[in-house]
ZATORVEX-346008 format. One record per residue: y, z, x of N, C-alpha, C in turn; residue in three letters. Coordinates in steps of 0.1 Angstrom, whole numbers, padded with zeros to 4 digits, always signed. Atoms other than C-alpha are relative to their C-alpha. Layout:
N
YZXYZXYZXAla...
# end
This chain:
435
+0012-0007+0003-0435+0695-0462-0001+0012+0009Met+0002-0012-0008-0442+0731-0451-0013-0001+0008Thr+0012-0001-0009-0468+0738-0423-0011+0006-0008Ala+0011-0005+0007-0502+0743-0437-0010+0006+0010Leu+0010-0006-0009-0527+0767-0420-0013-0007-0001Pro+0013+0008+0000-0560+0752-0410-0011+0006-0008Leu+0012-0006+0005-0584+0777-0423-0002-0002-0015Ala+0002+0001+0014-0578+0775-0461-0004-0014-0005Pro+0001+0014+0004-0581+0737-0462-0015-0003-0002Ile+0014+0003+0002-0614+0726-0478-0005-0011+0009Gln+0006+0011-0008-0636+0707-0455+0005+0000+0015Gly-0005+0001-0014-0616+0713-0423-0009+0007+0010Val+0010-0007-0009-0640+0738-0408-0014-0004-0004Arg+0013+0005+0003-0674+0723-0406-0010+0006+0009Ser+0010-0006-0009-0705+0741-0393-0007-0010+0008Ala+0007+0010-0008-0720+0708-0382+0007-0005+0012Ser-0008+0006-0010-0692+0701-0358+0001+0010+0012Arg+0000-0010-0011-0702+0729-0333+0001-0005+0014Thr+0000+0005-0014-0704+0706-0303+0014-0006+0003Ser-0014+0006-0002-0667+0695-0308+0010+0011+0001Glu-0011-0010-0001-0635+0713-0300+0011-0005-0009Ile-0011+0004+0008-0608+0713-0326+0013-0001+0008Glu-0011+0002-0009-0580+0699-0304+0013+0000-0007Leu-0012-0001+0008-0554+0694-0330-0004+0000-0015Phe+0005-0003+0013-0555+0703-0366+0005-0008-0012Ser-0005+0006+0012-0533+0690-0394+0012-0008+0003Val-0011+0008-0002-0509+0661-0394+0003-0008-0012Ala-0003+0008+0011-0491+0641-0420-0002-0015+0002Gly+0002+0014-0001-0495+0604-0427+0011-0007+0008Leu-0011+0005-0008-0462+0599-0410-0002+0002+0015Asp+0004-0002-0014-0479+0610-0377+0006+0012+0006Gly-0006-0012-0006-0459+0642-0373-0010+0012-0001His+0009-0011-0001-0480+0672-0363+0005+0012-0008Leu-0004-0012+0008-0479+0700-0389-0006+0013+0005Arg+0007-0012-0005-0504+0724-0374-0007-0003+0013Glu+0006+0003-0013-0514+0725-0337-0006+0013+0005Val+0006-0012-0006-0539+0749-0321+0002+0000+0015Asn-0003-0002-0015-0538+0762-0285-0008-0009+0009Glu+0007+0009-0009-0565+0740-0270+0007-0014+0002Pro-0007+0013+0000-0546+0708-0279+0013+0001+0007Phe-0013-0002-0006-0513+0722-0269-0001+0002+0015Ala+0002-0002-0015-0527+0734-0235-0004-0013+0007Ala+0004+0013-0005-0542+0700-0230+0012-0009+0004Leu-0013+0008-0002-0507+0685-0232+0010+0007+0009Leu-0009-0008-0009-0491+0712-0211+0012+0005-0007Gly-0011-0005+0008-0469+0725-0239-0005+0012-0008Val+0004-0011+0009-0469+0755-0263-0003-0006-0014Ser+0003+0005+0014-0481+0752-0299+0013-0003-0007Thr-0013+0002+0007-0444+0756-0311+0006-0013+0005Leu-0006+0012-0005-0433+0728-0288-0007-0013-0006Gln+0008+0011+0005-0461+0705-0301+0002-0002-0015Ala-0001+0001+0014-0456+0712-0338+0013-0007-0004Gln-0012+0008+0005-0433+0688-0356+0002-0013+0008Gly-0002+0013-0008-0435+0661-0329-0009-0011-0006Arg+0008+0011+0005-0448+0627-0337-0012-0002+0010Ser+0012+0002-0008-0483+0621-0325+0002-0013+0009Leu-0002+0013-0008-0471+0586-0313+0008+0003+0013Leu-0007-0004-0012-0448+0603-0288-0009+0004+0011Glu+0009-0006-0009-0478+0618-0271-0011-0010+0005Leu+0011+0010-0003-0501+0587-0270+0005-0009+0011Val-0002+0009-0011-0503+0566-0239+0005-0014-0005His-0006+0012+0005-0481+0534-0244-0011-0011-0002Pro+0010+0011+0001-0511+0511-0238-0010+0002-0012Asp+0009-0003+0011-0530+0528-0266+0007+0002-0014Asp-0007-0002+0013-0503+0529-0293-0005-0008-0011Leu+0005+0009+0010-0516+0499-0311-0012+0005-0008Gly+0012-0005+0007-0550+0514-0318+0003+0012-0009Ala-0003-0012+0007-0535+0547-0329+0008-0003-0013Val-0008+0004+0012-0509+0531-0352-0009-0006-0011Val+0010+0006+0009-0537+0510-0367-0008+0010-0008Gly+0008-0011+0006-0557+0542-0374+0008+0007-0010Ala-0009-0007+0010-0528+0559-0391+0002-0009-0012Leu-0002+0009+0011-0522+0528-0412-0013+0000-0009Ala+0012+0000+0008-0559+0529-0422-0001+0012-0009Ala+0001-0012+0007-0557+0565-0432+0010-0001-0013Leu-0009+0001+0011-0526+0558-0453-0004-0010-0011Glu+0005+0010+0010-0544+0529-0470-0012+0006-0007Ala+0010-0007+0007-0571+0553-0481-0013+0001+0007Gly+0012-0002-0008-0597+0552-0453-0003+0015+0002Thr+0003-0014-0001-0615+0585-0453-0001+0005+0014Ala+0002-0005-0013-0622+0587-0416+0002-0011+0010Glu-0002+0010-0011-0612+0569-0383-0004+0007+0013Val+0005-0005-0012-0627+0573-0349+0008-0007+0011Leu-0008+0006-0011-0605+0568-0317-0005+0006+0013Leu+0002-0005-0014-0609+0571-0280+0011-0005+0008Asn-0012+0005-0006-0576+0569-0263+0006+0011+0010Asn-0006-0009-0010-0553+0585-0237+0013+0007-0006Arg-0013-0007+0004-0525+0611-0243+0007+0003+0013Phe-0009-0002-0011-0496+0617-0219+0003+0015+0000Val-0004-0014-0002-0492+0653-0206+0015+0001+0003Gln-0015-0002-0002-0458+0669-0203+0004-0004+0015Glu-0004+0004-0014-0459+0663-0165-0002-0015+0003Gly+0002+0014-0002-0468+0626-0169-0014-0004+0003Gly+0014+0003-0002-0505+0628-0162-0007-0004-0014Ser+0007+0005+0013-0530+0613-0188-0013+0008-0001Thr+0013-0005+0003-0560+0628-0205-0006-0009-0010Val+0007+0008+0009-0587+0610-0224-0006+0009-0011His+0006-0007+0011-0597+0622-0259-0009-0009-0008Leu+0008+0007+0010-0625+0611-0282+0001+0008-0012Glu-0003-0008+0012-0615+0622-0317-0002-0007-0013Trp+0001+0006+0013-0620+0617-0353+0010+0007-0010Val-0010-0005+0009-0594+0620-0380-0005-0002-0015Ala+0004+0001+0014-0602+0627-0417+0011+0004-0010Arg-0010-0004+0010-0581+0629-0448-0005+0013-0007Leu+0003-0012+0008-0579+0663-0465+0000-0004-0015Val+0000+0004+0014-0590+0656-0501+0011+0006-0008Pro-0011-0004+0009-0562+0657-0526+0013+0003+0006Gly-0013-0003-0007-0534+0657-0501+0004-0012+0008Ser-0005+0011-0008-0513+0634-0479+0000+0004+0015Asp+0002-0004-0014-0524+0651-0447-0014-0003+0005Ile+0014+0001-0006-0553+0647-0423-0001+0010+0011Trp+0003-0009-0011-0570+0668-0398-0008-0007+0010Trp+0008+0007-0010-0586+0659-0365-0006+0010+0010Ala+0007-0008-0010-0610+0673-0340-0007-0010+0010Ser+0006+0009-0010-0626+0659-0308-0003+0007+0012Gly+0004-0006-0013-0634+0664-0272+0007-0007+0011Arg-0006+0005-0012-0618+0660-0238-0010-0008+0008Asp+0009+0009-0007-0635+0630-0221+0006-0004+0013Thr-0007+0005-0012-0611+0628-0191-0009-0001+0012Thr+0009+0000-0012-0637+0638-0164-0010-0012-0001Gln+0010+0011+0002-0662+0613-0179+0007-0013+0004Phe-0007+0013-0003-0636+0584-0176+0003-0001+0015His-0003+0001-0014-0627+0594-0141-0013-0003+0008Leu+0012+0003-0007-0663+0594-0130-0004-0015-0003Leu+0004+0014+0003-0669+0561-0148+0009-0010+0008Leu-0008+0009-0008-0639+0545-0131-0004+0000+0015Ala+0005+0000-0014-0652+0557-0097-0013-0008+0002Lys+0013+0007+0000-0686+0543-0105+0002-0015+0000Thr-0003+0015+0001-0671+0509-0114+0006-0005+0013Ile-0005+0004-0013-0651+0509-0082-0011-0001+0011Asp+0011+0000-0010-0682+0517-0061-0008-0012-0003Leu+0009+0012+0003-0702+0490-0079+0007-0013+0004Arg-0008+0011-0004-0674+0465-0074+0000-0002+0016Thr+0000+0001-0014-0673+0473-0037-0014-0004+0005Gly+0014+0004-0003-0711+0470-0035-0002-0015-0002Leu+0002+0014+0003-0710+0436-0051+0008-0009+0011Asp-0007+0007-0011-0683+0425-0026-0008+0000+0013Leu+0008-0001-0013-0704+0438+0003-0012-0010+0000Ala+0011+0009+0000-0734+0418-0008+0004-0014+0001Leu-0004+0014+0000-0714+0387-0013+0006-0004+0014Gly-0007+0003-0012-0696+0389+0021-0008+0004+0013Gln+0008-0004-0011-0725+0402+0043+0007+0009+0010Thr-0009-0009-0008-0706+0432+0056-0007+0004+0013Val+0003-0003-0014-0709+0447+0091-0014+0006+0001Ala+0013-0007-0001-0741+0467+0083-0011-0010-0002Ala+0010+0010+0001-0763+0437+0090-0012+0002+0009Leu+0012-0001-0009-0799+0439+0103-0008-0013+0000Trp+0008+0012-0001-0823+0412+0115-0014+0005+0006Glu+0014-0003-0004-0861+0414+0120-0006-0013+0005Leu+0008+0012-0005-0878+0388+0143-0015+0004-0001Asn+0014-0004+0003-0913+0392+0129-0010-0004+0011Ile+0009+0006-0010-0930+0370+0155+0001+0008+0013Gly-0002-0008-0013-0915+0390+0185-0001+0015-0002Gln+0000-0015+0002-0915+0424+0168+0013+0006+0004Gly-0013-0004-0005-0878+0427+0174+0009+0004-0013Leu-0009-0004+0011-0855+0447+0150+0013+0004+0006Phe-0013-0003-0005-0818+0447+0156+0010+0002-0012Thr-0011-0001+0010-0786+0457+0137+0013+0000+0007Trp-0014+0000-0006-0749+0453+0143+0005+0014+0003Glu-0005-0014-0004-0732+0482+0161+0008+0007-0011Pro-0008-0006+0010-0708+0487+0132-0008+0008-0010Gln+0008-0007+0010-0737+0498+0110-0002+0015+0004Ala+0002-0014-0004-0743+0529+0131+0012+0009-0004Ala-0012-0008+0003-0707+0541+0126+0001+0002-0015Ala-0001-0001+0015-0709+0534+0088-0010+0011-0004Ile+0010-0008+0004-0741+0554+0086+0000+0014+0007Leu-0001-0013-0007-0731+0583+0109-0011+0002+0010Gly+0011-0001-0009-0759+0576+0134+0005-0005+0014Leu-0003+0005-0014-0758+0571+0172-0003-0015+0001Pro+0001+0015-0001-0754+0534+0181-0014-0004+0005Val+0013+0004-0006-0787+0535+0201-0012+0006-0007Asp+0011-0006+0007-0808+0552+0174-0011-0010-0002Val+0010+0011+0001-0826+0518+0170+0000-0008+0013Val-0001+0008-0013-0832+0506+0206-0006-0014-0002Pro+0005+0014+0000-0838+0469+0212-0012+0000+0009Val+0012+0000-0008-0874+0465+0223-0010-0010-0006Asp+0011+0009+0004-0903+0441+0221-0013+0006+0001Val+0013-0006+0000-0937+0453+0211-0010-0010-0005Val+0010+0009+0006-0970+0436+0202+0002-0003-0014Pro-0003+0004+0013-0966+0417+0170-0010+0005-0011Lys+0010-0005+0009-0997+0432+0154+0003+0014-0005Asp-0004-0013+0005-0980+0465+0148+0015-0001-0004Val-0014+0000+0005-0947+0475+0133+0009+0000+0013Leu-0010-0001-0011-0916+0469+0156+0003+0014+0003Pro-0003-0013-0004-0909+0499+0176+0014+0004-0005Lys-0013-0003+0005-0873+0497+0164+0000+0006-0014Asp+0001-0005+0014-0883+0502+0128-0006+0014+0000Val+0006-0014-0001-0905+0532+0138+0011+0010+0005Arg-0011-0009-0004-0875+0546+0156+0010+0004-0011Ala-0009-0002+0011-0853+0542+0126-0007+0010-0010Leu+0007-0008+0009-0880+0558+0104+0000+0015+0005Ala-0001-0013-0006-0880+0588+0128+0013+0007-0002Ala-0013-0006+0001-0843+0592+0123+0004+0003-0015Ala-0003-0003+0014-0844+0594+0085-0006+0013-0005Val+0005-0012+0005-0853+0623+0063-0016-0001+0001His+0014+0001-0001-0890+0632+0069-0007-0004-0013Pro+0006+0004+0013-0898+0628+0032+0001-0015-0003Glu-0003+0014+0003-0885+0592+0033-0006-0009+0011Asp+0004+0009-0011-0899+0579+0066-0012-0008-0003Ser+0012+0007+0004-0933+0569+0052+0003-0012-0009Asp-0004+0010+0009-0917+0550+0024+0007-0012+0007Arg-0007+0011-0008-0894+0531+0049-0011-0008+0007Leu+0010+0008-0008-0924+0521+0071-0009-0008-0010Leu+0008+0008+0010-0945+0510+0040+0008-0012-0005Ala-0008+0012+0005-0916+0488+0028+0000-0011+0010Ala-0001+0011-0010-0913+0470+0061-0014-0006+0003Phe+0013+0005-0002-0951+0467+0064-0003-0012-0009Arg+0003+0010+0011-0952+0446+0032+0011-0011+0000Thr-0011+0010+0000-0920+0426+0040-0005-0014+0002Leu+0005+0014-0003-0939+0396+0055-0007-0006-0012Ala+0008+0006+0011-0962+0392+0025+0008+0000-0013Thr-0007+0000+0012-0938+0402-0003+0013-0009+0000Arg-0012+0008-0002-0908+0383+0011+0013+0007-0002Gly-0012-0008+0002-0883+0410+0002-0002+0014+0003Thr+0001-0014-0002-0876+0446+0010+0012+0007-0006Val-0011-0008+0004-0855+0472-0007-0005+0015-0001Glu+0005-0014-0001-0859+0509+0001+0012+0009+0002Val-0011-0010-0001-0836+0539-0003-0005+0012+0008Glu+0004-0011-0008-0837+0567+0023+0012+0009+0002Val-0011-0009-0003-0817+0597+0034+0000+0002+0015Arg-0002-0003-0014-0803+0603+0068+0009+0013+0001Val-0008-0012-0001-0790+0637+0079+0008-0001+0013Val-0009+0002-0012-0760+0633+0103+0011+0011-0001Ala-0010-0011+0000-0739+0663+0113-0002+0010-0012Asp+0004-0009+0011-0757+0685+0087+0003-0006-0014Thr-0004+0007+0013-0745+0660+0059-0010-0010-0003Thr+0010+0010+0004-0771+0640+0040+0007-0012-0005Ala-0006+0012+0005-0762+0604+0035-0012-0008-0006Arg+0010+0009+0007-0781+0580+0011+0003-0014+0005His-0001+0013-0005-0788+0546+0026-0009-0009-0008Leu+0009+0010+0006-0803+0514+0011-0001-0011+0010Cys+0003+0012-0008-0819+0488+0033-0006-0011-0009Leu+0004+0010+0009-0822+0456+0015+0000-0014+0008Arg+0000+0012-0007-0832+0422+0028-0011-0010-0005Gly+0010+0010+0004-0855+0391+0025-0004-0009+0012Lys+0005+0009-0010-0875+0367+0046+0008-0013-0001Val-0008+0012+0000-0854+0337+0056-0008-0012+0006Leu+0007+0011-0007-0877+0317+0079-0015+0002-0001Asp+0015+0000-0001-0914+0308+0078-0005-0012+0009Arg+0005+0011-0009-0936+0287+0101-0007-0010-0009Asp+0007+0011+0008-0956+0256+0090-0011+0005-0009Arg+0011-0006+0008-0984+0278+0077+0005+0009-0011Arg-0006-0008+0010-0960+0297+0055+0001+0015+0004Gly-0001-0014-0005-0961+0329+0076+0015+0003+0003Arg-0014-0005-0002-0928+0349+0077+0002+0002+0015Ala-0004-0001-0015-0910+0347+0111+0013+0008+0001Thr-0013-0007-0002-0875+0361+0104+0005+0005-0013Arg-0006-0006+0012-0859+0384+0079+0013+0006+0003Ala-0013-0006-0002-0823+0396+0075+0003+0008-0012Val-0004-0008+0011-0806+0421+0053+0012+0009+0003Gly-0011-0009-0001-0780+0448+0048-0004+0014+0000Leu+0002-0014+0001-0778+0485+0054+0013+0005-0008Val-0011-0004+0009-0756+0500+0026+0000+0015-0001Leu-0002-0014+0002-0742+0535+0024+0003+0002-0015Asp-0001-0002+0014-0748+0545-0012+0002+0015-0004Ile-0001-0015+0003-0740+0582-0009+0009+0003-0012Thr-0009-0002+0011-0710+0581-0032-0005-0005-0013Asn+0006+0006+0012-0728+0559-0057-0010+0010-0005Asp+0010-0009+0004-0757+0584-0058+0007+0013-0006Lys-0007-0012+0005-0732+0613-0063+0005-0002-0014Ala-0005+0003+0013-0716+0595-0092-0011-0001-0010Met+0012+0001+0009-0750+0588-0108-0005+0014-0004Glu+0004-0013+0003-0760+0624-0105+0009+0007-0009Glu-0009-0006+0009-0728+0636-0121+0000-0005-0014Gln+0001+0006+0013-0730+0611-0149-0012+0004-0007Leu+0013-0004+0006-0766+0620-0155+0001+0015-0005Leu-0002-0014+0004-0756+0657-0156+0008+0001-0013Leu-0009+0000+0012-0729+0650-0182-0008-0005-0012Met+0008+0005+0011-0754+0630-0203-0010+0010-0005Val+0011-0009+0003-0780+0657-0202+0004+0014-0002Met-0005-0014+0002-0758+0688-0206+0008+0001-0013Ser-0008-0003+0012-0743+0704-0237+0015+0002+0004Asp-0014+0000-0004-0705+0699-0235+0006+0014-0002Ala-0006-0013+0002-0697+0734-0249-0006+0011+0009Leu+0006-0012-0007-0722+0758-0233-0004-0003+0015Thr+0004+0004-0014-0731+0738-0201-0015+0000+0003Gly+0014+0000-0002-0768+0743-0206-0006-0014-0004Val+0006+0013+0004-0792+0713-0210+0001-0002-0015Pro-0001+0003+0014-0788+0695-0244-0013-0004-0006Asn+0012+0004+0007-0812+0683-0270-0007-0012+0006Arg+0006+0011-0007-0818+0651-0251-0008+0004+0012Arg+0007-0005-0012-0828+0670-0220-0012+0008-0004Ala+0011-0008+0005-0850+0693-0240-0011-0009-0005Phe+0010+0010+0004-0868+0664-0257-0008-0006+0011Asp+0006+0007-0012-0874+0647-0224-0009+0010+0007Gln+0008-0010-0007-0887+0679-0208-0013+0004-0007Ala+0012-0003+0008-0910+0687-0237-0011-0011+0001Leu+0009+0011+0000-0925+0652-0237-0007+0000+0014Arg+0005+0001-0013-0929+0653-0199-0011+0011+0003Ser+0009-0012-0002-0945+0688-0198-0013-0001-0009Glu+0012+0002+0008-0968+0679-0227-0010-0009+0006Trp+0009+0010-0006-0982+0649-0209-0007+0007+0012Arg+0005-0006-0012-0986+0669-0177-0010+0012-0003Arg+0008-0012+0004-1001+0701-0193-0013-0005-0007Cys+0012+0004+0007-1025+0682-0215-0010-0007+0010Thr+0009+0007-0010-1038+0661-0186-0007+0010+0009Arg+0005-0010-0009-1042+0692-0164-0007+0011-0007Ala+0006-0010+0008-1056+0713-0192+0006+0014+0003Ala-0007-0012-0002-1029+0739-0187+0008+0004-0013Gln-0007-0003+0012-1012+0759-0215+0014-0004+0000Pro-0014+0004+0001-0978+0750-0228+0006+0007-0012Leu-0006-0008+0011-0955+0772-0249+0014-0005-0003Ser-0014+0004+0005-0923+0764-0269+0006+0011-0008Val-0007-0010+0008-0897+0789-0282+0011-0007-0007Leu-0012+0004+0008-0872+0782-0310+0008+0012-0002Met-0009-0012+0001-0842+0806-0310+0012-0003-0009Ile-0011+0002+0009-0816+0810-0337+0009+0013+0000Asp-0009-0012+0001-0785+0833-0336+0001+0005-0014Ile+0000-0006+0013-0787+0856-0366+0014+0001-0006Asp-0013-0002+0007-0759+0855-0392+0012-0007+0006Asn-0011+0006-0008-0739+0831-0371+0011-0006-0009Phe-0010+0006+0009-0722+0814-0401+0010+0011-0005Lys-0009-0011+0004-0708+0847-0413+0009+0004+0012Ala-0008-0003-0012-0697+0854-0377+0012-0010+0001Phe-0010+0010-0001-0678+0821-0376+0011+0002-0011Asn-0010-0001+0012-0662+0827-0411+0009+0012+0003Asp-0008-0013-0002-0650+0862-0399+0009-0002+0012Thr-0008+0000-0012-0637+0854-0364+0005-0014+0003Phe-0005+0014-0003-0631+0816-0364-0009-0007+0009Gly+0009+0009-0008-0647+0787-0346+0002+0002+0015His-0003-0002-0014-0630+0794-0313-0008+0012+0006Gln+0007-0012-0004-0645+0828-0311-0015-0003-0001Val+0014+0004+0001-0678+0813-0323-0005-0008+0011Gly+0004+0007-0012-0678+0789-0295-0001+0009+0012Asp+0002-0009-0011-0672+0817-0270-0013+0008-0001Ala+0013-0008+0002-0701+0836-0285-0012-0009+0003Ala+0011+0009-0004-0724+0805-0282-0001+0000+0015Leu+0000+0000-0015-0714+0803-0245-0006+0012+0006Cys+0004-0013-0005-0720+0840-0239-0015+0001-0002Ser+0014-0002+0003-0754+0840-0256-0008-0010+0009Val+0007+0010-0008-0765+0808-0238-0001+0004+0014Ala+0001-0005-0014-0756+0822-0204-0010+0011+0001Arg+0009-0012-0002-0774+0855-0210-0015-0004-0002Ala+0014+0003+0002-0806+0839-0224-0005-0009+0012Leu+0005+0009-0011-0808+0811-0197-0002+0008+0013Ser+0002-0007-0012-0803+0836-0169-0012+0010+0000Arg+0011-0009+0001-0831+0858-0182-0013-0006+0002Ser+0012+0007-0003-0857+0831-0177-0002+0001+0015Leu+0002-0003-0014-0874+0839-0144-0006-0011+0008Leu+0007+0010-0008-0891+0807-0134+0009-0013+0000Arg-0009+0012-0001-0874+0775-0121-0005-0011-0009Ala+0005+0011+0008-0897+0753-0141+0002+0001-0015Gly-0003-0002+0014-0887+0768-0175+0013-0008-0004Asp-0012+0007+0004-0862+0747-0195+0006+0006-0012Val-0008-0006+0011-0836+0764-0217+0010-0011-0004Phe-0010+0011+0005-0815+0740-0239+0006+0004-0013Ala-0006-0001+0013-0791+0740-0268-0007-0011-0009Arg+0007+0009+0008-0811+0725-0296+0009-0007-0011Phe-0009+0005+0010-0782+0721-0320+0006+0011-0008Gly-0007-0011+0007-0756+0743-0338-0002+0013+0008Gly+0002-0013-0006-0765+0779-0331-0015+0002+0004Glu+0014+0000-0004-0801+0770-0322-0002-0004+0015Glu+0004+0003-0014-0816+0770-0287-0015-0001+0000Phe+0014+0002-0002-0851+0761-0274-0004+0001+0014Ala+0005-0002-0014-0872+0768-0244-0014-0006+0001Val+0013+0005-0003-0901+0750-0228-0006+0008+0011Val+0006-0009-0010-0925+0772-0209-0014-0006+0005Leu+0013+0006-0004-0951+0751-0190-0009+0010+0007Pro+0009-0009-0006-0982+0769-0179-0001+0014-0005Gly-0001-0013+0005-0975+0799-0200-0008+0001-0013Ile+0008-0001+0012-1001+0810-0226+0007+0010-0010Ala-0007-0007+0011-0994+0829-0258+0005+0014+0004Ala-0004-0014-0004-0993+0865-0243+0012-0001+0008Glu-0012+0001-0009-0968+0854-0216+0012-0005-0008Gly-0011+0005+0008-0947+0835-0242+0005+0011-0009Ala-0005-0012+0008-0945+0866-0264+0008+0009+0008Val-0008-0008-0008-0933+0886-0235+0014-0006+0003Ala-0013+0007-0003-0906+0860-0227+0009+0001-0013Val-0007+0000+0013-0896+0859-0264+0006+0014-0003Ala-0005-0014+0002-0893+0897-0267+0011+0003+0010Asp-0011-0003-0010-0872+0898-0235+0013-0007-0004Arg-0012+0008+0005-0848+0871-0250+0006+0008-0011Leu-0006-0008+0012-0844+0892-0282+0007+0012+0006Val-0007-0012-0006-0836+0923-0261+0013-0004+0007Ala-0011+0004-0007-0812+0904-0239+0012-0003-0009Val-0010+0004+0010-0793+0890-0269+0007+0012-0006Ala-0006-0012+0005-0787+0925-0282+0011+0006+0009Arg-0009-0005-0010-0768+0933-0250+0012-0008+0002Gln-0011+0009-0002-0744+0904-0252+0012+0006-0008Val-0012-0006+0006-0709+0918-0259+0010-0012-0001Asn-0009+0010+0002-0685+0893-0275+0014+0006+0000Ile-0013-0006-0002-0651+0904-0261+0010-0005-0010Arg-0010+0006+0009-0631+0880-0283-0002+0005-0014Gln+0003-0005+0014-0647+0896-0314+0001+0015+0000Ala-0002-0014+0000-0637+0931-0305-0012+0008+0004Gly+0013-0007-0004-0670+0939-0288-0011-0001-0009Gly+0011+0002+0010-0691+0927-0317-0012-0006+0008Cys+0012+0005-0006-0727+0920-0307-0008-0008-0010Ser+0008+0009+0009-0752+0895-0321-0015+0002+0003Leu+0015-0001-0002-0790+0892-0324-0006-0014-0002Ser+0006+0013+0002-0814+0863-0323-0014+0002-0005Val+0014+0001+0005-0847+0854-0340-0007-0011+0008Ser+0008+0010-0009-0874+0836-0320-0013-0003-0007Val+0013+0004+0004-0903+0816-0331-0007-0007+0012Gly+0007+0006-0012-0930+0805-0306-0013-0005-0004Leu+0013+0007+0002-0960+0783-0304-0006-0003+0013Ser+0007+0003-0012-0986+0777-0277-0011-0010-0002Thr+0011+0009-0001-1009+0748-0269-0009+0004+0010Trp+0011-0003-0010-1042+0755-0252-0010-0011-0001Leu+0010+0011+0000-1069+0731-0242-0010+0003-0011Pro+0009-0001+0011-1091+0724-0272+0007+0002-0013Gly-0008-0002+0012-1063+0731-0297+0001-0012-0009Ala+0000+0012+0009-1060+0709-0328+0013-0007+0000Thr-0013+0006+0000-1023+0702-0322-0001-0012+0010Thr+0002+0012-0008-1022+0666-0309+0013-0006+0006Arg-0012+0005-0005-0985+0660-0302+0010+0011+0003Thr-0010-0009-0003-0955+0677-0287+0009+0004-0012Ser-0008-0002+0012-0936+0673-0320-0007+0010-0009Ser+0007-0010+0008-0964+0692-0337+0001+0014+0005Gly-0002-0013-0007-0961+0720-0312+0014+0006-0004Leu-0014-0004+0004-0923+0721-0319+0001+0004-0014Leu+0000-0004+0014-0929+0722-0356-0006+0013-0003Ala+0007-0013+0002-0952+0752-0353+0010+0011+0004Gln-0010-0010-0005-0925+0771-0333+0011+0001-0010Ala-0010-0001+0010-0900+0762-0360-0004+0008-0012Asp+0005-0008+0011-0922+0776-0387-0001+0015+0003Arg+0000-0014-0004-0926+0808-0367+0014+0005+0000Ala-0014-0005+0000-0888+0810-0364+0004+0004-0014Leu-0003-0004+0014-0885+0809-0402-0007+0012-0004Tyr+0007-0012+0003-0911+0836-0404+0008+0012+0006Ala-0008-0010-0006-0890+0857-0380+0012+0003-0008Ala-0011-0002+0009-0860+0852-0402-0003+0008-0012Lys+0005-0006+0012-0879+0861-0433-0004+0015+0002Ala+0005-0014-0002-0893+0893-0417+0012+0009+0003Ala-0011-0009-0002-0858+0907-0411+0009-0003+0012Gly-0008+0005-0011-0844+0888-0381-0001+0009+0012Lys+0000-0008-0012-0838+0902-0346-0014+0004+0005Asp+0014-0002-0004-0874+0897-0336-0006-0013+0004Arg+0007+0012-0003-0899+0872-0323-0014+0000-0007Ala+0013+0002+0007-0929+0858-0342-0007-0012+0005Val+0008+0011-0005-0957+0837-0329-0008-0007-0011Ala+0008+0008+0008-0975+0809-0346-0015+0002+0004Phe-0002+0000+0015-0998+0812-0366+0006+0012-0005Pro-0008-0011+0005-0975+0834-0386-0008+0009-0008Cys+0007-0010+0008-0988+0866-0401+0003-0001-0015Pro
# end
């Protein structure tokens, strides 16, 4: 069979797949790659010519061959679409993770595939699992970072190894006895050593230890200009005849790496994979949060809906790879033009973006929208020979006393204004209620 170009094949290029990268294009049911594009070839560390004609099974990690063979068999049996998440082996022996979908090209014996590189996600996930396993082992074996509180004597001690783990001087918590009707001096010394914003929370947790029976509090400690995240966890072990707590023990855990992994995973979940700006999930969360806050505080709230004009024609002319580059360029330019830290710019879907402007009334929102329209005109798409794009913007504002009762209603108004901007000739901003 001769190699088939990707573009002419019906259904291969889909405007709804803008969040995905076409990693490899067309292959036969025998598994041999007929047409390979540069992103997939680069991912494997080879050229497109070196990849074309090779069997896909040669590139799959041996442990994942069974799943891929089963998927190819399903396609040959007539299944229209298969979804896989497996590893591929690079030319140098390293592995990459791909999440990809393969679909039959109607009326042919070939299929095309597209997907996304999930290698970093799997690396972060593996590190998180390792950290969680280590934490479970620590809790089961009562590691060196052990503390003990003699509630009756007001004495707080910890093992010397804990100071080294936490990067603190060994004597940061001096052994001392103080009157039992106040917090142990040792705990107050520890509270003075943690981040000022966390010290009150630490003291409050230990004040309620005797009555609650348990304590778990996360704090930050700055040692050698490096912030470390700690978790103090423990429980009351001994009580007197009247049921009063007399002794508690627990662990000091360094959860700095765990926190870092959580933050990176959260960033991945809340970011658009292509443009790097917040995604629809992050936008929806921000809109709901700001709606609750602004309506309670009787402050204005504005929402912008933004659409790149004539983007389908741009994609048809220059191809999806150039279209992806254009999306990234526009997203960067528009997000950088927002002047306040509290504003939220996100990719809403496809070529649409959205903005949450808390505390901004209609006049200010119109000024922001006009600025975004002007900024978009200046974006130069180098991959398209310097071609420029424009955007249409619809905006809506909630004010105290307005009839709009939900954040989704506010968003729907901005969407109606966007359609009005499109109908009026594009490359402009229109505010709801539409003229």
